[in-house]
C-alpha positions in Angstrom: -111.3 100.2 103.9 -111.9 103.2 106.1 -114.9 103.1 108.3 -117.1 106.2 107.8 -120.0 107.6 109.7 -122.4 110.1 108.2 -124.9 112.4 109.8 -127.4 114.7 108.0 -128.3 117.8 109.9 -130.6 119.9 107.7 -128.5 120.9 104.7 -125.2 120.2 106.4 -123.6 116.9 105.6 -120.8 115.6 107.9 -118.5 112.9 106.9 -116.0 111.7 109.6 -113.4 109.0 109.2 -112.9 107.4 112.7 -111.0 104.3 111.6 -107.6 105.6 112.9 -109.2 106.4 116.3 -110.7 102.9 116.4 -107.3 101.4 115.5 -105.7 103.4 118.3 -108.2 102.3 120.9 -107.8 98.7 119.8 -104.0 99.0 120.2 -104.4 100.5 123.7 -106.8 97.6 124.7 -104.3 95.0 123.3 -101.4 96.6 125.3 -103.6 96.7 128.5 -104.4 93.0 128.1 -100.7 92.2 127.6 -99.9 94.2 130.8 -102.6 92.4 132.7 -101.1 89.0 131.6 -97.7 90.1 132.7 -99.1 91.1 136.1 -100.8 87.7 136.4 -97.5 85.9 135.7 -95.7 88.1 138.2 -98.4 87.5 140.8 -98.3 83.8 140.3 -94.5 84.0 140.9 -94.9 86.1 144.0 -98.2 84.5 145.1 -100.6 87.2 146.3 -103.7 88.0 144.3 -106.4 86.6 142.2 -107.5 88.4 139.0 -111.1 88.2 138.1 -112.3 89.5 134.7 -116.0 90.6 134.4 -117.3 91.9 131.1 -113.9 93.3 130.2 -113.3 94.9 133.6 -110.7 93.4 135.9 -111.0 93.1 139.6 -108.1 92.3 141.8 -108.9 90.2 144.9 -106.4 89.2 147.6 -105.8 85.4 147.7 -104.3 83.3 150.5 -104.1 80.2 148.4 -100.4 80.8 147.5 -99.3 81.1 151.1 -98.1 78.1 153.1 -99.8 76.9 156.3 -96.7 78.0 158.3 -96.8 81.5 156.9 -100.6 81.8 157.6 -100.1 80.4 161.1 -97.3 82.9 161.9 -99.3 85.8 160.6 -102.3 84.9 162.7 -100.1 84.4 165.8 -98.9 88.0 165.6 -102.5 89.4 165.6 -104.2 91.0 168.5 -106.7 88.7 170.1 -104.8 85.6 169.2 -102.8 83.5 171.7 -100.4 80.8 170.6 -99.6 77.7 172.8 -96.6 75.5 172.1 -96.8 71.7 172.8 -93.4 70.0 173.3 -92.3 66.9 171.6 -93.0 64.7 174.6 -96.1 66.6 175.9 -99.6 65.2 175.6 -102.6 67.6 175.3 -106.3 67.0 175.9 -108.7 69.5 174.5 -112.2 69.2 175.8 -115.3 71.0 174.5 -118.4 71.2 176.6 -121.6 71.7 174.6 -125.1 71.1 175.9 -123.8 69.2 179.0 -121.8 66.8 176.7 -118.1 66.8 176.6 -116.1 66.1 173.5 -112.4 65.4 174.1 -109.4 65.0 171.8 -106.0 63.8 173.0 -102.9 64.2 171.0 -99.1 64.5 171.5 -96.6 67.1 170.4 -95.0 68.8 168.8 -97.8 71.2 168.0 -98.6 74.9 167.8 -102.1 75.8 168.9 -103.8 79.1 168.1 -106.6 80.4 170.2 -108.4 83.1 168.3 -110.7 85.3 170.4 -111.2 88.0 167.8 
């Protein structure tokens, strides 16, 4: 049944059928939701963003969860303010932190890649 809205303005009576317009808007919304689902599937395959839906509005946020540790490490190593140190297979490394006149040391052997981030 057609949805009708009526308004009385003095002696003028207006009768408007908006059912076709509502059907069209619902179809557009359905298509937009299908496109969003396709984007989510593509993104899961490519691994790059998180989609958050709030009250029908969609926000796209970058996500690092899909990247491997090696990829994240290599990206950070390329950044300004970051230095990378390589520890060979037969090398031993001691890292000592001095806080409040107390030293905390950790000793380990290679292979290892250490990032020093001064940014």
